[in-house]
C-alpha positions in Angstrom: -27.8 -7.3 0.0 -28.7 -4.8 2.0 -25.4 -2.8 1.6 -25.3 -0.2 4.4 -26.6 -2.7 6.6 -23.9 -4.7 5.9 -21.0 -1.6 5.9 -22.8 -0.9 9.5 -22.1 -4.7 10.6 -18.9 -4.6 9.0 -17.5 -1.6 10.1 -18.7 -1.6 13.7 -20.3 1.9 12.7 -24.2 3.3 13.4 -26.0 3.2 10.9 -26.6 6.7 10.8 -22.6 7.3 10.4 -22.2 4.8 7.9 -25.6 6.4 5.9 -23.8 9.7 6.4 -20.4 8.5 5.3 -21.7 7.2 1.9 -23.6 10.2 1.3 -20.7 12.2 1.4 -18.4 9.8 -0.4 -21.4 10.0 -3.4 -21.6 13.5 -3.3 -17.9 13.4 -4.1 -16.2 15.0 -1.0 -12.5 13.5 -0.7 -11.5 11.0 2.4 -9.1 14.0 3.7 -12.0 16.7 3.5 -14.4 13.8 5.0 -12.5 12.8 7.7 -11.1 16.1 9.4 -14.3 18.6 8.8 -16.7 16.0 9.1 -16.2 14.3 12.2 -19.7 14.8 13.9 -21.2 12.6 10.7 -18.8 10.0 10.4 -18.6 9.4 14.3 -14.5 10.7 14.0 -13.7 7.6 11.7 -9.9 8.5 10.5 -8.8 8.5 7.0 -7.9 4.8 7.3 -11.0 3.6 8.0 -13.1 5.7 5.2 -11.0 4.5 2.7 -11.1 0.9 3.7 -15.0 1.7 3.3 -15.0 3.3 0.7 -12.9 0.4 -1.4 -15.7 -2.0 0.4 -18.4 0.0 -0.6 -16.7 -0.3 -4.2 -16.7 -3.7 -3.9 -20.3 -4.3 -2.5 -21.9 -2.6 -5.4 -19.7 -3.9 -8.1 -21.5 -7.3 -6.7 -24.8 -6.0 -6.8 -24.4 -4.9 -10.6 -23.3 -8.1 -11.5 -25.9 -10.4 -9.7 -28.0 -7.9 -11.7 -26.4 -8.6 -15.1 -25.9 -12.3 -14.1 -29.9 -12.2 -13.3 -31.0 -10.8 -16.6 -28.6 -12.9 -18.7 -30.5 -16.0 -17.1 -34.0 -14.6 -17.4 -33.3 -13.8 -21.3 -32.1 -17.5 -21.6 -35.9 -18.5 -19.9 -34.1 -20.4 -17.1 -34.4 -18.2 -14.1 -35.6 -20.3 -11.1 -36.6 -19.2 -7.8 -33.6 -21.6 -6.6 -31.0 -19.9 -8.7 -32.4 -16.5 -7.6 -31.9 -17.5 -3.9 -28.8 -18.4 -5.0 -27.8 -15.0 -6.5 -29.4 -13.4 -3.3 -27.0 -15.2 -1.1 -23.7 -15.3 -3.1 -21.6 -12.5 -1.2 -18.5 -12.6 -3.2 -17.7 -12.0 -7.2 -16.9 -15.8 -7.7 -19.8 -17.1 -5.9 -22.1 -15.2 -8.3 -19.9 -16.6 -11.2 -20.6 -20.5 -10.1 -24.0 -19.8 -10.2 -23.8 -18.1 -13.5 -21.6 -20.6 -15.1 -23.9 -23.6 -16.6 -25.7 -20.5 -18.1 -22.4 -19.1 -19.9 -21.9 -19.9 -23.2 -18.7 -21.7 -23.5 -16.2 -22.6 -26.2 -16.4 -26.4 -27.6 -16.2 -28.8 -24.7 -17.4 -32.8 -24.9 -20.1 -32.2 -23.6 -21.3 -29.4 -25.9 -20.4 -32.2 -28.4 -22.2 -34.7 -26.9 -25.5 -32.4 -26.3 -25.0 -31.7 -30.6 -25.4 -35.0 -31.2 -29.0 -35.4 -29.1 -27.3 -37.2 -26.4 -29.0 -34.7 -23.3 -32.3 -36.7 -23.2 -29.7 -39.7 -22.2 -27.7 -37.7 -19.6 -31.5 -36.4 -18.1 -32.2 -40.7 -17.7 -29.1 -41.3 -16.5 -28.5 -38.9 -14.2 -32.2 -39.1 -12.8 -30.6 -43.1 -11.9 -33.9 -44.7 -11.9 -33.1 -48.6 -11.0 -35.7 -49.6 -13.5 -33.8 -48.5 -16.1 -31.6 -50.3 -18.7 -28.8 -47.9 -19.5 -27.6 -50.0 -22.6 -30.8 -50.3 -24.2 -32.1 -46.6 -23.5 -28.2 -45.7 -25.3 -29.5 -48.1 -28.5 -31.9 -45.4 -29.0 -29.5 -42.7 -29.7 -27.5 -44.6 -32.1 -27.1 -42.9 -35.5 -24.5 -42.0 -38.3 -22.9 -39.6 -35.5 -23.8 -41.9 -32.7 -22.9 -45.3 -34.1 -22.6 -47.4 -30.9 -24.3 -47.5 -27.7 -20.9 -47.6 -25.6 -20.2 -44.0 -27.5 -24.2 -42.5 -26.4 -23.1 -43.6 -23.1 -19.9 -42.0 -22.7 -20.7 -38.9 -24.6 -24.1 -38.5 -22.0 -21.0 -39.2 -19.2 -19.4 -36.5 -20.7 -22.3 -34.1 -20.0 -23.1 -35.0 -16.4 -19.5 -34.3 -15.6 -20.1 -31.2 -17.4 -23.1 -30.6 -15.4 -22.0 -31.8 -11.7 -18.5 -29.1 -12.4 -20.5 -26.4 -13.0 -22.3 -26.5 -9.8 -22.1 -23.6 -7.8 -22.2 -25.9 -4.4 -19.7 -28.6 -5.2 -17.2 -26.0 -6.3 -17.6 -23.7 -3.3 -17.1 -27.3 -1.2 -13.8 -28.1 -3.2 -13.1 -24.9 -3.4 -13.1 -24.6 0.5 -11.2 -28.1 0.7 -8.5 -27.1 -1.1 -7.9 -23.6 1.2 -8.3 -25.9 4.6 -7.1 -29.1 3.2 -4.6 -28.4 0.0 -0.8 -28.0 0.3 0.8 -26.0 -1.8 4.5 -27.1 -3.3 7.5 -26.2 -5.6 10.7 -27.5 -6.6 13.4 -26.5 -9.4 12.5 -26.1 -13.0 14.5 -29.2 -14.4 18.3 -27.8 -15.7 17.9 -24.7 -13.9 19.1 -25.6 -10.8 22.5 -24.3 -11.3 22.1 -21.1 -12.7 22.8 -18.4 -10.5 19.9 -16.6 -9.9 17.6 -19.6 -8.8 20.0 -19.1 -5.8 17.1 -16.8 -4.7 15.0 -19.2 -5.0 16.6 -21.9 -3.2 14.7 -22.4 -0.3 11.8 -23.2 -2.4 14.1 -26.2 -4.3 12.2 -29.0 -2.6 8.9 -26.7 -0.4 5.8 -27.6 0.7 3.2 -25.7 3.5 -0.3 -25.9 3.6 -2.7 -24.0 2.1 -4.4 -22.6 5.4 -0.7 -22.1 6.8 1.5 -20.0 3.7 2.3 -16.2 4.9 1.8 -13.7 1.8 5.7 -12.9 1.1 6.0 -16.8 0.4 3.0 -16.8 -1.6 4.8 -14.2 -3.7 8.3 -15.6 -3.7 6.6 -18.7 -5.0 4.7 -16.6 -8.2 8.0 -14.8 -8.5 10.3 -17.2 -8.7 7.7 -19.3 -11.2 7.0 -16.3 -13.5 10.7 -16.4 -13.8 10.8 -19.7 -14.9 12.9 -21.1 -12.4 10.4 -22.7 -10.1 7.5 -25.5 -10.7 4.3 -24.5 -8.1 1.2 -26.9 -8.0 -1.4 -27.3 -5.3 -2.2 -30.7 -3.9 -4.5 -32.7 -2.1 -6.5 -35.7 -1.2 -8.0 -36.2 -4.5 -9.8 -39.4 -3.8 -11.2 -37.3 -1.2 -12.0 -35.0 -3.7 -13.6 -36.8 -5.7 -16.0 -38.2 -3.1 -17.0 -34.6 -2.2 -18.2 -34.0 -6.1 -20.0 -36.9 -6.2 -21.7 -36.6 -3.1 -24.7 -34.7 -3.4 -25.6 -37.0 -7.1 -25.5 -40.0 -5.9 -28.3 -42.6 -5.5 -29.0 -45.8 -5.0 -29.6 -46.6 -8.8 -27.4 -49.3 -9.9 -25.9 -49.0 -13.0 -26.7 -45.6 -13.7 -25.3 -44.7 -10.3 -22.2 -46.3 -11.0 -21.8 -44.1 -14.5 -22.8 -40.8 -12.5 -20.2 -41.3 -10.3 -17.4 -42.0 -13.1 -18.8 -38.7 -14.3 -18.3 -37.1 -11.4 -14.9 -38.3 -10.9 -13.9 -37.5 -14.4 -15.6 -34.0 -14.0 -13.4 -33.8 -10.7 -9.7 -34.8 -12.4 -10.4 -32.9 -16.0 -12.4 -29.9 -15.1 -13.0 -28.8 -11.6 -9.3 -29.9 -10.0 -7.8 -27.3 -12.7 -10.2 -24.4 -12.7 -10.2 -25.0 -8.2 -6.6 -24.7 -8.4 -6.4 -21.9 -10.8 -9.1 -19.8 -8.4 -7.4 -21.0 -5.1 -4.2 -19.7 -6.5 -4.9 -16.7 -7.4 -7.0 -15.9 -4.4 -3.7 -16.5 -2.3 -1.7 -14.4 -5.0 -4.7 -11.4 -4.3 -4.6 -11.8 -0.5 -0.9 -11.9 -0.6 -1.1 -8.6 -3.1 -3.5 -7.0 -0.9 -0.8 -7.7 2.3 1.9 -6.5 0.4 0.0 -3.1 -1.0 -1.1 -2.8 3.0 2.6 -3.3 4.8 3.9 -0.7 1.3 0.7 2.1 2.8 2.0 0.9 6.5 5.9 1.6 5.7 5.4 5.1 3.0 3.8 6.9 5.6 6.1 6.9 8.4 8.3 7.4 5.8 6.8 10.5 4.4 6.0 11.7 7.4 9.5 11.6 9.1 10.2 15.0 10.9 12.0 17.9 8.5 15.0 19.2 9.3 14.0 22.6 9.3 16.3 25.8 8.5 19.8 24.2 8.0 21.9 25.0 5.5 22.7 21.5 4.0 25.3 19.7 2.0 23.7 16.9 -0.2 25.9 14.1 -1.3 25.6 11.2 -4.3 28.6 9.5 -3.7 30.2 7.5 -6.7 33.4 6.3 -7.3 34.6 6.5 -10.9 32.6 9.4 -11.6 32.9 11.4 -8.6 30.9 12.6 -5.6 27.8 15.2 -6.3 27.6 17.3 -3.8 25.3 20.9 -4.0 24.5 22.6 -0.8 21.0 24.2 0.0 19.8 26.7 2.4 17.3 26.0 4.8 14.2 26.2 2.4 16.1 24.3 -0.6 17.0 26.7 -2.5 20.4 26.0 -4.6 23.4 28.1 -3.5 26.4 25.9 -4.9 27.7 23.1 -6.5 30.6 20.9 -7.2 32.1 17.3 -7.8 34.8 15.9 -5.7 36.8 12.5 -5.6 37.4 11.2 -2.7 36.4 7.8 -3.2 38.4 4.7 -5.6 39.6 4.9 -8.0 40.8 8.7 -7.4 41.1 9.2 -3.8 41.9 12.6 -4.3 41.1 13.0 -0.4 43.2 15.9 0.0 42.1 18.1 -2.6 38.4 17.1 -2.0 38.9 18.1 2.0 39.8 21.8 0.9 36.9 22.0 -1.5 34.6 21.5 0.8 35.7 22.7 3.7 35.8 25.8 1.8 32.2 25.5 1.0 31.1 24.4 4.4 32.6 27.6 5.9 31.5 29.9 3.3 27.4 29.1 3.1 27.8 28.1 7.0 27.2 24.1 6.5 25.0 22.6 9.5 24.4 19.0 8.5 26.0 16.8 5.7 22.8 14.5 4.1 25.1 11.6 2.4 22.9 8.5 -0.1 23.1 5.6 0.9 23.8 4.1 -2.5 27.1 2.9 -4.0 30.3 4.1 -2.4 28.0 5.7 0.2 30.4 3.6 2.9 33.5 5.0 1.6 31.6 8.7 1.5 30.7 8.1 5.0 34.5 7.3 6.0 35.8 10.4 4.3 32.6 12.6 5.7 33.1 11.5 9.4 37.1 12.0 8.9 36.3 15.4 7.8 34.0 16.6 10.1 36.4 15.6 13.1 39.1 17.8 11.0 36.6 20.7 11.2 35.4 20.2 14.6 39.5 20.4 15.2 40.5 23.3 13.2 37.4 25.6 13.7 35.0 24.2 16.7 32.3 24.2 13.8 29.9 21.4 14.5 28.8 19.7 11.5 26.8 16.6 11.8 25.6 13.9 8.8 23.3 12.1 8.2 22.7 8.8 5.6 19.6 8.9 4.2 17.9 6.5 1.6 18.7 7.9 -2.0 15.6 5.4 -3.4 14.0 6.7 -5.9 16.4 9.5 -6.1 17.6 8.7 -9.9 14.0 8.6 -10.8 13.7 11.6 -10.0 16.6 13.0 -11.4 16.1 11.2 -14.7 12.3 12.9 -14.8 10.6 15.5 -16.8 10.1 17.2 -13.7 13.7 16.5 -12.6 14.4 18.8 -15.9 11.8 21.0 -15.5 13.4 22.1 -12.0 16.8 22.2 -13.0 17.1 22.1 -16.6 21.0 23.4 -16.7 21.6 20.4 -14.0 22.7 16.5 -15.1 21.0 14.0 -13.2 23.5 13.6 -11.2 23.6 17.3 -9.6 19.5 16.8 -9.5 20.1 13.7 -7.5 22.4 15.6 -5.2 19.8 18.5 -4.9 17.0 15.3 -3.7 19.0 14.1 -1.4 19.2 17.2 0.3 15.9 17.6 0.3 15.0 14.9 1.1 16.4 15.4 4.7 15.3 19.4 5.2 11.7 17.7 3.7 11.1 14.1 3.5 7.3 14.5 2.4 7.7 17.7 -0.2 10.7 15.5 -1.6 9.6 12.4 -1.8 6.3 13.3 -3.3 8.0 14.1 -6.3 8.7 10.5 -6.8 7.0 7.2 -8.0 6.3 5.9 -4.6 6.8 2.0 -6.2 11.0 3.9 -6.3 11.3 4.7 -2.6 12.3 1.4 -1.5 9.7 0.5 1.4 8.0 -2.3 -0.5 7.9 -6.3 -0.9 7.2 -7.5 -4.6 5.3 -4.2 -5.3 6.2 -4.6 -9.4 4.3 -8.2 -8.8 0.9 -5.9 -8.1 -1.9 -5.4 -9.7 -0.6 -1.6 -10.9 -4.1 0.3 -10.7 -4.5 -1.0 -7.1 -1.2 -0.7 -6.0 -1.2 3.2 -7.3 -4.4 3.6 -5.9 -3.2 2.4 -2.2 -0.3 4.2 -2.6 -1.6 7.8 -3.7 -4.1 7.7 -1.0 -1.3 7.4 1.4 0.7 10.1 -0.3 -2.8 12.2 0.1 -3.6 11.5 3.4 0.4 12.9 4.4 -0.1 15.7 2.9 -3.2 17.1 3.6 -2.8 15.9 7.2 0.4 18.2 7.4 -1.1 20.5 5.3 0.9 23.0 2.8 1.9 25.8 2.0 0.4 27.9 -0.5 3.0 30.4 -1.2 5.8 27.9 -1.5 4.4 24.7 -2.7 5.5 23.1 -5.8 3.2 21.5 -8.3 4.0 18.2 -7.3 2.7 18.6 -3.6 0.0 20.9 -4.4 -1.6 18.5 -6.7 -2.4 15.6 -3.5 -4.1 18.5 -1.7 -8.0 17.1 -1.1 -10.1 18.5 -4.1 -7.0 19.5 -6.4 -5.4 17.9 -9.4 -2.4 18.6 -11.1 -4.2 21.1 -14.3 -5.6 23.0 -10.9 -2.2 22.6 -8.9 -0.5 24.1 -12.2 -2.7 27.2 -12.4 -2.2 27.8 -8.5 1.7 28.2 -9.0 1.1 30.3 -12.6 -0.8 32.4 -10.2 1.3 32.9 -7.7 3.7 33.4 -10.2 2.2 36.3 -11.9 0.4 38.1 -8.8 2.8 37.1 -6.3 2.2 35.7 -2.6 -1.8 34.4 -1.9 -2.4 36.6 1.5 -6.0 35.3 1.7 -7.6 32.0 1.0 -10.2 33.4 -0.6 -7.9 34.3 -3.4 -7.7 31.1 -4.5 -11.4 31.2 -6.1 -9.6 33.8 -8.5 -7.8 30.4 -9.6 -8.6 29.3 -13.0 -10.5 25.9 -13.2 -11.0 26.3 -9.1 -14.8 26.7 -8.6 -16.3 26.8 -5.3 -16.4 23.0 -4.4 -12.7 22.4 -5.2 -12.7 25.5 -2.8 -14.4 23.8 0.1 -12.3 20.4 -0.2 -8.9 22.4 -0.5 -9.0 25.2 1.3 -8.2 23.8 5.4 -5.6 22.3 3.9 -3.8 24.9 2.3 -1.8 27.6 4.7 -1.3 30.7 4.7 2.2 32.2 6.8 1.6 36.2 7.2 -1.3 36.7 5.6 -4.3 38.8 6.2 -6.3 36.6 8.5 -4.1 34.0 11.3 -7.1 31.7 10.7 -5.0 31.0 7.3 -2.0 30.3 8.6 -4.6 26.6 10.7 -6.4 23.7 9.4 -9.3 25.6 10.9 -11.7 25.7 7.7 -13.3 28.9 6.3 -16.9 27.8 7.2 -15.8 27.8 10.3 -14.1 31.2 10.7 -17.2 33.1 12.3 -17.7 30.4 14.8 -13.9 30.5 15.7 -14.0 33.8 16.2 -17.5 33.7 18.0 -15.1 30.8 20.6 -12.6 34.1 20.6 -14.8 36.5 21.5 -16.7 34.0 24.2 -13.0 34.3 26.4 -12.2 37.6 25.4 -9.4 36.7 23.0 -8.8 38.4 19.2 -7.3 37.4 16.0 -4.0 39.2 17.1 -3.7 37.4 20.4 -3.7 34.3 18.3 -1.3 35.3 15.9 0.9 36.6 19.2 0.3 33.2 20.8 -1.0 34.8 23.8 -4.3 32.2 24.5 -2.6 29.1 26.1 -4.7 28.9 28.9 -7.4 28.8 25.8 -7.9 25.0 26.9 -8.3 25.5 30.6 -10.6 28.6 30.4 -13.2 25.8 28.1 -13.0 23.4 30.4 -14.2 25.4 33.8 -16.6 27.2 31.2 -18.1 23.8 30.2 -17.4 22.3 26.9 -21.3 21.5 25.9 -22.1 24.5 26.8 -19.3 26.5 24.7 -20.1 24.1 21.6 -24.1 24.6 22.1 -23.1 28.7 22.2 -20.7 28.8 19.2 -22.9 26.5 17.5 -20.1 23.7 17.1 -19.9 20.0 17.6 -17.7 19.2 20.3 -15.3 17.4 17.9 -14.8 20.3 15.3 -14.9 22.1 18.6 -11.5 20.7 20.1 -10.0 20.9 16.5 -10.5 24.6 16.6 -8.9 25.1 19.8 -5.9 22.6 18.9 -5.6 25.1 15.7 -5.9 28.4 18.0 -3.4 27.7 20.5 -0.5 26.5 17.2 -1.3 28.2 14.2 1.3 27.0 11.7 1.9 23.9 13.6 3.4 20.9 11.9 2.5 17.6 13.3 5.4 16.3 12.3 7.7 18.6 14.5 6.5 16.2 17.7 8.0 13.3 16.0 11.6 12.1 16.9 14.5 14.2 14.8 16.8 11.9 12.6 19.8 10.8 14.4 22.6 13.0 13.4 26.2 11.0 13.2 29.6 11.9 14.0 31.9 9.0 13.8 31.3 5.4 11.8 31.5 1.7 12.3 32.4 -0.7 10.0 30.6 -4.0 10.1 33.8 -6.0 10.8 33.7 -3.6 14.3 30.3 -5.1 15.1 30.4 -8.0 17.9 27.4 -9.9 19.4 26.3 -8.7 22.2 26.9 -5.0 21.3 23.8 -2.4 21.9 23.7 -0.1 19.1 21.0 2.6 18.3 19.4 2.7 14.8 16.7 3.7 12.5 14.2 1.4 11.0 14.3 1.3 7.3 11.8 -1.0 5.9 9.3 -3.2 7.7 8.1 -6.5 6.2 5.8 -9.6 7.3 8.7 -11.5 8.6 11.0 -8.9 10.5 12.4 -5.4 10.0 15.8 -4.1 8.6 17.5 -1.8 10.6 20.2 1.1 9.7 22.6 0.9 12.6 25.0 2.8 10.6 27.5 0.5 9.0 26.2 0.8 5.2 24.8 -2.8 5.3 20.9 -3.0 7.2 20.8 -5.6 10.0 18.0 -7.9 9.9 15.5 -7.8 13.2 13.6 -11.2 12.5 9.7 -10.8 13.6 10.8 -13.6 16.7 13.7 -11.3 17.8 11.4 -8.1 17.9 9.9 -8.9 21.4 9.4 -10.6 24.1 5.8 -11.0 23.5 3.8 -12.9 20.7 2.7 -10.6 17.8 1.5 -11.2 14.7 3.3 -8.7 12.7 6.3 -6.6 13.0 4.3 -3.8 12.1 2.4 -3.7 15.6 5.9 -2.7 17.5 7.8 -1.0 14.3 7.6 1.8 11.7 10.3 3.0 9.2 11.5 5.9 10.1 11.5 4.9 14.1 14.7 4.8 16.3 15.4 1.9 18.1 17.7 0.1 20.6 19.1 -3.0 18.7 21.5 -5.5 19.8 24.1 -7.2 17.8 22.9 -11.5 17.5 25.2 -12.8 14.5 27.4 -10.9 12.3 28.5 -13.0 8.9 30.8 -10.7 7.1 31.8 -13.2 3.9 27.5 -12.9 3.4 27.1 -9.6 4.3 24.6 -10.6 6.7 23.8 -9.4 10.6 21.0 -10.3 12.9 19.7 -8.5 15.7 17.1 -8.4 18.2 15.3 -6.6 21.0 14.4 -9.0 22.7 15.5 -8.5 26.6 15.9 -11.7 27.0 18.9 -12.5 25.1 20.8 -9.6 26.2 
């Protein structure tokens, strides 16, 4: 297989761009670095495409390596033929390679291996040849021994050998596997005796269920697998076994009279006993792998906008971790996330000390000038929200001060609070106080705070705990890395948790950066990074462009312009009579117009820049220190509250998308319980997946379609035809 050609075709690239990308990856360059600073070499492929290409490249190389291993193993047995060699060359999946290798694998003891040990292989070969002139019984009598006392046993043993030969045939297995995928059905039922258990109700829709394998959606595959794993469901694949048996026999039958009947019986036995159970496992494994990949992709799609939510910058924020019996934990943090004060109040049942809580919180809000309250959405959040709405109304009436509040997802806050990192950051705080700080900070800078939490605990996936952990961690780690590097990191304030996701850095080097900063004071130049222990030239090349220094010696250090392009950027400024001080003072707002008038091609040639890099540098020079998240809609600040009982069909409400799944999206409409917009209710147009229209954090207008207060369910619609 020509890997370069395959990559070129599958990713619709020029051969030169594909070759460059593979070389850059092999040289050890990180995906963010390649995506940002090698656009001219890659055709401006974004980080997502580059990661997919890298995954595919790894698979294809593993495929070629396995082909070599299988080829060597067959050669060693002296059984290699041109036909086998051709089959290996044509194989495009690891499964196909294993199909070719199956007949030559060392097997455990089987009925066929027992028959072969008794010397029945020549008889099996004679029958398999299906010569009309062959007298099967007379031929079988030649093989009667102490171990094979009768001709019937000899024929039976030969049939076992033929059944395994047919089962091991790669082409036959492939045909039957495709038959299962295209014409099989997956079905499920309750495990006997489990129907009445409360947990079984989760799988009620699958108690008597069947669906074509070719049509089943990934989330249903995962639900079936989980139900089976938990012991509530019995799941199986069914297909037309008579037709499948004909497929198994078709390639091997000749008009050989009695011997052909034996081969047919062997094929049917081979299908029932060997092929069907094996192929069912393979098909189900493939369904699970495909469903897992879809779930992981969905997790990636949801995680990115969650991390990239615009920060609520420079606002004094009160973090509120709601609770009942133990009280609500409160922390006030300044605009940089530094903790100013903390306390505990008891406005919720069973304490209901509302007046005392109001007095305490009004004093804190007045003392520190709190502008927004960030309240977690966990236990007692509804009761807390009612109290907060009343509190800020009173503050407005008494002082005229405007205070808003936001309900934030507290998913993972408790994980952070109980982690070693949480204990290291706040050794004197208990876990609940740490959680309140996290809730405040995740409003101020979602990326910087959520990066501290295992992404599997952030609450935007489905069935994530059923996934291959290594694959999931790799995919989500890529999302974290892409988000951190696309935003950029303040070198003088970033935590170790944030720095370790910067391209070219790891936890050890991130700790060294923070230690260097604490010992030597703030960084004033990117070049100082080279003084950090274990941060060499290679790591510097990868990370420097993603690290920002505000108020440093060189204004370019506060942009995404890479140090390797500083001279060229300065040449560009000089070309239009600007200085770096003009950049610092933001006096170059007409740079793009001047460049257009001068001619992009001409300017690129004179500055020795490719056009893609030139465009990026112009953008950075015009807005040093920019945060790409600022262009996104800010979180909605609430000042009042509704309950689920206030909802009526037909009501129009503005909400925030909290999670996107295969069958729809969950939207926070401010009533504690998220409403579901089913995929069929998202738009009047046909869409294959909700992610085509919606993303986590998106503010949307929805209409209440139905409310079930008893089941705590809210059905929403975004379709105009329903309004």
